[in-house]
N, C-alpha and C positions, 0 to 999 in steps of 0.2 A: 318939794317934799322935805328934804334935809332941815330947812329952815323952820319949818312948823315942828318937827320932831324936837329939835334943840329948844325951841320956844317951851314946849309942853314939860321938857325935863327942867329946863331953868324954873319955870313956875314952882313946880314942885319941891325943888330945892330952897328957893326963896321963901316958900311958904314956911318950911320947917325953920330957917333962919330967923324969920320975922317972930318966930315964938320963942326966942333967944337959944336955939340949939345952933352950937358951931359944928362945922361939917370940916374935918381937919384933913381926910385924905379919900381917895377915890374909892376904896373899898366901903367907907363909910356912906359915901353918897349914893353907891350901888345898892345897899341894904335899904337905904331910905326908899329910893325908887321901887325896888322890888316890893317893899311893904304898903307902898301907896298906889303902886300901879298893877293892875292884873296882867296887862300887855306892856313888853318893854321894847317899844318902837326903836328900830336901828336899822342900818344898812349893812347886809353882811354879804361879802361876795359867795356866790353859791358854791365855790371849789372848797371854801373854808368853812362852811357851814356846821358841819359836824364837830370840826376841832373846837369851834368856837363855842358851841353849846357845851360841849364837854368842860371846857375852861370855865364858863359860867357857872355850872353845878360845882364846882371845886370851891369857888368863892362867895357864893350865895346861899342864903337860907335854903331856897327852893332847890330841889334836887333833880326835879324831872322837868326838862324844858322840851317843846316843840316849837317848829317853824310854821307861820301861817303867814300869808300876803297880807300886807296891811291894807286896810279899807283904802278904798279909792284907787287902787293899783289892780292890774291883772299879772303883774310880773312878782316873780319871786327873788328880783334883784332888791327890792324892797321888801323886807320881812319884818315880823315881829315875833320873837321868842315870846312863848306864852307858857306861863307856870301851870303846871296840871296837878300840883298838891292840895288845890283848894277844891 
């Protein structure tokens, strides 16, 4: 699962770079992913879920996030934070 997530994220960032845009830091990469993906697939520990979502809201354009299980899993050990602003 994690390898597939990494591949999807890398493809999104590679696509931006191929159009001549330099990605200079993690915040910029985060903004690019947020603007090109409705869901942001990642693995988040259940016990830290609320804290991580609050931190994401501080640094990203979208300020309202919820967690849903990733497709293909029945466990919330693998979740997708989903932006609700759209």
